[in-house]
N, C-alpha and C positions, 0 to 999 in steps of 0.2 A: 333648340337653344337651351332648354332645361337640362338636356343630357350633357351638353358641353360644360355646363357649370359644375357638374358633379365629377368631372375628370380630375383625378389626383386626390379626391377625397376617399377616406377609408370606406370599404364596403360595409363594415360592421364597426360599431362603436364598442370599444373594449369594455367589458363588464367585469367588475371585480366583486367577487362573492365575499360576503361578510364572514369572518372566521376562517377563511381559507389561507393557510400559510403560503401556498404558491402564489395566490393573488396578491398577497402582501408584498412578496418579493418582486413580483412583476410591477407593482405600483412604484416601488422604490427605484426599479430600473427605469421606468418611464420618466421619473423625476430626475434621472441621471445622478443618483446618489449611491450607486452600487459599487463603484470603484473605491473601496476603503481599505485601510490597513487591517481592519478587523477581519474582513472576508479573506484576504490573503493569509493572514495569521492563522485563521481557522483551517484553511487548506493545508498549510505547512505542518501544523502540529499533529493533525490527524494522519497525514501521510507518513510522518516520522514514526508514529506508533506502529505502522506496518513495516517500515523499512528497518528500523533499529533491531528488532528481533531476528530479522533475516541475516543481517550483516555482522552482528556482534559475535556470533559463535565461531566464525571461520578461523580466527587466530588461535583458538584453544581447542578446537574440535578434535584434532589428532591426539592431543594429550589427554583429553577427557576419555576418549574411547580406549586409549592405552591403559588408563587407570582402571577401567572396568574389567580388564584381564579376560576379555571374551575371545580375542583373536588367538588362533592356534600358534601363529608365528608373527614376528614383527612385520613381515611383509604384508600381512593381511589387515593390519590396522587401518590403512587408508581405505580399503574396500568397505570395512564396517563403518568408518567415519562418513564415507560417501552416502551410505544408506540413511544415516541420521540426518545429514545435510539435506537430502532430497525428500525426507518425510514431510517437511513443511509444505513444499511445493506440490507434493503428491496430494495432500489434503486439499490444497487450494484448487487443484485441477478438478477434483470431484465436485466441489461446491461453489465455484465462482459464478457459474451461470445461475444456480439456485439463489445465491445472494443478490444477484442482479434482478431476478424476478421478484424477490421479496422487497427490494428497494423500490421497484416500480409499483408494487401493490400497496405497501404500507409506509413507504417513505425512506428517504436516505438516512435520516437521523437514527431510527432504531437499528439499522444495520451497522452504523458507525459505533453505536454504544455496545453492541454485541462484540464487535471486533476489538474494541479497546478493553472491555472487561476480560475477554479471553486472553489478551496480552498480559494484563495484570496477573491473572491466576496462573496460566499455563507456562508463561515465560519464567515466572518465579519457580514453579515446580520443576522445570527443566534444569535450572541451576542447582536444585536440590537432588537431582537424580543420583541414585546410588547403584543403578544397574543399567545395562544397555537397553533392556526392554522398556524401562521407565523413560529413558531419554528419547527413544524412538517414538513412544506412544504420546508423550507430552508434545513433541514437535508436530506429530501428525494431527492431533486434536487442535493444536494452535492454528495449523494451516486450514483445517476444515471450518473453523469458526472465524477466520480472519478474511472477511470479504470486503475490505476497505477500499482497495484501489479502484475497482470498477465503478462503484457508486460515487466515489470522490471525483472521478473524472467527469461523470455526468453532472455532479454537483458543481464543479468548477465552471462548467459551461452554462449551467442554469442560473448561477448566482450573479453573473455579469451580463451586460448588454452584448449584443452580437459583435459589436466592434471591439470588445475587450475579451472575448472568449479565448482568443489565442494567449492572452496574458494569464488567464485562469489555468489553461491546460499546461502552459509552460511552467507555471508555479508548481504543478504536481511533479513534473520531471525534475525541477530544481530542488524541491524538497526531498525527492528520492535520492538525488545526488548528495545532499547534505547528510542524509541517513547513511549513505555509503562512506562518508567521511568519518562521522562520529561513531557509527556502529563498530567498525573494526578497531577504532582507537579505544573505545570503551572495553571491548573484549581483550585487546592486546595488553592494555596497561593495568586493568583491574583483575584479570584472571590470576590465580595463585598469589593472592596478596600476602600470605604468610611468608612466602619465599622472597618476594620483591620488597616488601615493606615490613620487616620483622619488628620494627619499633612500634608500629601501629597495630599490627595483627600478630599476636604472639603465636609461637609454635604450640601445637596441640590444642588450639582454640577451635571455636566453631568455624572460623574462616579457613583453618587448616584442614578440617574434616570435609568441608564443602568448598574446595578451592575455586570453583567456577560459579559460585552463587552471587558474588558481589556485582559483576557487570549485569547479570540478570535482574538483581534487585534494583539497581539504578534505573534500568529501563522500565521495570514495572512501576517504580515510584513516579517516573515521568508520565507513564500512561495513566496512573491514578489522577495526577493533576490535570491531564488532558480530559479525562472523563468528567471531572467537575466543570471544567471550562466549557465542555460541549453541551452542558445543560442549556446554555444560551445560544447554541448553534441554530441559525435560521433554517427551517425546513423549506425546501423548494418544490415539493410535490403537491399538486392540487388535489384537494379532497372532494371534488365535485366532478361530474361528467359534463363534457361539452355537449350542448344541445344539438339535436338533429337539425333544427332550424338553422343554426349557424353554419353547419356543413352545407346545407342546401343553398343558403345565401351565397356562400363562398363559391360554390360550384356554378351557380347561375350567373354570378356577377363577374367571374374571372375567366369564363370560357373553358376550352379544353385543356389548357395547361395545368390548372389546379386539379381538374378531374383526373388527368393522367397521373399526377403525383399521388392522389388518393388511391388510385387503382394499384399503383406499384407497392403500396403498403402491404397488400395481400400476397405479393410474390414471395417466394422462398428466399431466405437470406443466402442460401448456398448458390443461387443463380446470380447473385449480385457480385459480379466479378471485381469491380473496383473495391468493394468492401472486403471481399475475401482476399484479394491481393494485399491489402493493407494489413489484414490480420496475419497473413503468412509472413510478411516482412517483419511485423512486430514480434511474432513468435521466434523468428531467427535471431533477432537482436537480443531478445530476452534470454534465449538459450545461451548466447555468447556471453552475456553479462553474468549470469549465474554460474555458468561453467568456469569462466575465468576466475571468479572470486573463490570458488570452492577448490578447483583443481590446483590453482596457483598456491593457495594457502597450505594445502596438504603436501605439495611438493617442497615448498620452502622450509616447512617445519620438520620434515622427515630427516632422519640422520644421513650423514654423507655416505656411509657405507651402503645405503640403499638407494643412492642416487639423488638424495635431497640436498638441502643447503644448511641444515641444522640451525635455522634461524630461531630466535626467541619469539614468544608471542608478541612482545612489543615491536620487534622488527617487522613482523607480518602485519601488525596493525598499522604501522607507519606507511608501509608500501600501499596497502589497500586504501588508506585514507587519501594518499596522494592521487591514486587512480580515481577516487570519488570526486576529488576537487576538480579534475578535468571535466567530468560530466556536469558538475554544478556550474562551472564557468561558462559552458556552452549554452546553458538554459537561462542564465541571468541576463 
């Protein structure tokens, strides 16, 4: 009879540790106060800091590499531009897993700060690039230090209750789409300001010497404001260990199902086929997304005699912005 009275009751009473940021977030979630505009806003601005530097350079990348005079012929400009465009992603490829491990060890917030500070510094330096080597190097370093997306996806799931985790994850995709709208628009309209807006940016001025610095400066300024706002970003990682007694109580009270789940944690990720299939599909779509943005922009801005469309940076920015709007509308 006593056993039947305990049916439906939790096996363990949730214990919140004093001074643990993760426990503080869990307590807020238990009180159903987690779905707030502030949490969604935090996700959006941090993801934008990662997306804007990726998307903003595509409208003017071809012209920037052309001005470096490194290509032996005009036909080779697109190839050199492709190397610069891929430098960011190459850097992220090398360090994304490392940043995920650091986020699991020391918290999501430190990784977010490093990524935002790197955007402030190295995105601005990229706009001031006076040589091809400098442009490639600054983009590569920016990519290696920018580990925002992975930890922010984990953060978006941790900051909300289970029934609202889909909202958090879709916010990441929606913010990415917004970055794909405003990034190309900033790069397209603000690059070469001395040519487009001679009344505001005179000829032979600083803006004429560094024609691609203005869009980078705007993004770095935005990242600086986000860095200040993230001082109040709630941390979701717990700074304490789960006791062995809790694991044993869960195992003894829930039968073989929980025991099996705990055993599976020790299995290799490579043998988890549902997970690996999701990763492969995600890689394919990510490849399609980045390849479209870069290849399309290089093709449209190339001269007609080389098979391009001779579009201006503003035209390329408009087209890529419209493409980003479609992704945003699907995630809202």
